C-alpha positions in Angstrom: 21.0 13.1 -6.4 23.0 11.1 -3.8 26.0 13.3 -4.4 24.0 16.5 -4.0 22.5 15.1 -0.8 26.0 14.2 0.5 27.3 17.8 -0.2 24.2 19.4 1.4 24.4 17.1 4.4 28.0 18.1 4.9 26.9 21.7 4.9 23.9 21.0 7.2 21.4 21.8 4.5 19.2 18.7 4.5 16.4 18.4 7.0 16.1 15.2 8.9 12.9 13.9 7.3 13.2 10.5 9.0 15.8 8.5 10.9 16.1 4.7 10.4 16.0 2.9 13.7 16.3 -0.6 12.2 15.1 -2.8 9.4 15.1 -6.4 8.4 14.3 -8.4 5.3 13.5 -12.0 5.0 13.0 -14.2 1.9 11.1 -17.4 2.4 10.9 -20.1 -0.3 7.9 -22.4 0.1 5.2 -24.2 -1.8 2.2 -22.0 -2.6 -1.4 -23.1 -2.7 -0.8 -24.5 -6.2 2.1 -26.6 -4.9 4.7 -24.5 -6.8 7.8 -23.3 -5.2 7.6 -19.5 -4.7 9.7 -17.0 -2.9 8.0 -14.3 -0.7 10.0 -11.3 0.6 9.0 -9.4 3.8 10.5 -6.2 5.1 10.1 -4.7 8.6 11.1 -1.1 8.9 11.2 1.0 12.0 11.8 4.7 11.6 11.6 7.9 13.7 9.8 11.0 12.3 10.0 13.9 14.6 9.4 12.4 18.1 7.3 9.5 16.9 8.4 6.0 16.0 6.7 4.1 13.1 7.1 0.3 12.7 5.7 -1.1 9.4 5.9 -4.5 7.7 5.2 -5.2 4.0 5.5 -8.0 1.5 6.9 -7.7 -1.9 8.0 -9.7 -5.0 11.6 -9.2 -3.8 13.5 -7.7 -0.9 13.9 -4.2 -2.4 10.2 -4.1 -3.4 9.3 -5.2 0.2 11.6 -2.5 1.7 10.1 0.1 -0.6 6.5 -0.8 0.4 7.3 -0.9 4.1 9.2 2.4 4.0 6.4 4.1 2.1 3.8 2.7 4.5 5.7 4.5 7.3 6.4 7.7 5.4 3.3 8.5 3.4 1.0 9.3 6.4 3.4 12.1 7.5 4.6 13.1 4.0 1.6 12.4 1.7 3.4 14.2 -1.1 5.3 11.0 -1.6 2.4 9.6 -3.6 3.6 11.9 -6.4 6.9 10.0 -7.0 7.8 6.4 -7.7 10.8 4.2 -8.4 11.3 3.6 -12.1 14.5 1.5 -12.3 16.8 -0.6 -10.1 20.3 -1.7 -11.1 23.2 -3.4 -9.5 26.8 -3.3 -10.6 29.5 -5.2 -8.9 32.6 -3.3 -8.0 35.8 -5.3 -7.9 34.3 -8.4 -9.5 37.4 -10.5 -8.6 36.2 -10.6 -5.0 33.3 -12.9 -6.2 30.6 -13.2 -3.6 32.6 -10.8 -1.3 32.4 -8.1 -4.0 31.0 -4.7 -3.2 27.7 -4.0 -5.1 26.7 -0.5 -6.2 23.0 -0.1 -6.3 21.5 2.6 -8.6 17.8 3.6 -8.2 16.0 5.9 -10.6 12.9 7.7 -9.4 10.5 10.0 -11.2 7.4 12.0 -10.7 4.3 10.0 -11.4 2.7 12.6 -13.7 6.0 13.7 -15.3 8.4 10.9 -16.0 10.9 13.3 -17.5 11.4 14.8 -14.0 13.6 12.0 -12.7 16.7 11.6 -10.5 19.0 8.8 -9.5 20.4 7.7 -6.1 23.2 5.4 -5.3 24.1 3.1 -2.4 27.4 1.2 -2.0 28.1 -1.4 0.7 29.4 -4.9 1.0 25.8 -5.9 1.8 23.4 -5.5 -1.2 20.4 -5.0 1.1 22.2 -2.1 2.9 23.2 -0.6 -0.4 19.7 -0.9 -1.7 18.2 0.7 1.5 20.7 3.6 1.4 19.7 4.3 -2.3 16.1 4.0 -1.4 16.3 6.4 1.5 18.2 8.9 -0.5 15.5 8.8 -3.2 12.8 9.8 -0.7 15.1 12.4 1.0 15.9 14.0 -2.3 12.3 14.2 -3.4 11.2 15.7 -0.1 14.0 18.2 -0.3 13.3 19.2 -4.0 9.6 19.6 -3.1 10.5 22.0 -0.3 8.8 19.8 2.3 9.5 20.8 5.9 10.7 18.0 8.2 8.3 16.9 10.8 9.3 18.6 14.0 10.0 17.1 17.4 7.7 18.1 20.2 9.4 20.3 22.8 
């Protein structure tokens, strides 16, 4: 799906469903109420849809889960059709493994329709930063779904 989006964007055939203004992710490792060490991830996402800005924050069991929840929290009020899709798989492959911690990860996200798991697609993100690669693949997943559903992009006010 990412390749199709890339080609369509080059031809100017993908509506601007949303624009990412900024995002941040934090992981905090601390003792929980039971005295056990636990890691909590939190994502803050600021996007623009039409002429309106949305800033949302969400917690998750990892950074990608937190980003997904924060992005959904911003997108679903404008694009409620998104409740019909969900992420089904997340994989990371290291490109040029000889670069060790400086290697470039490729993130692969598979998504599907909630009521028809056979209707699925995959998106890819590549960056030297695994969070950026994950966010790119995540954003493409939502863009592709909205495009395939024929959803119109929210318009900017005149």
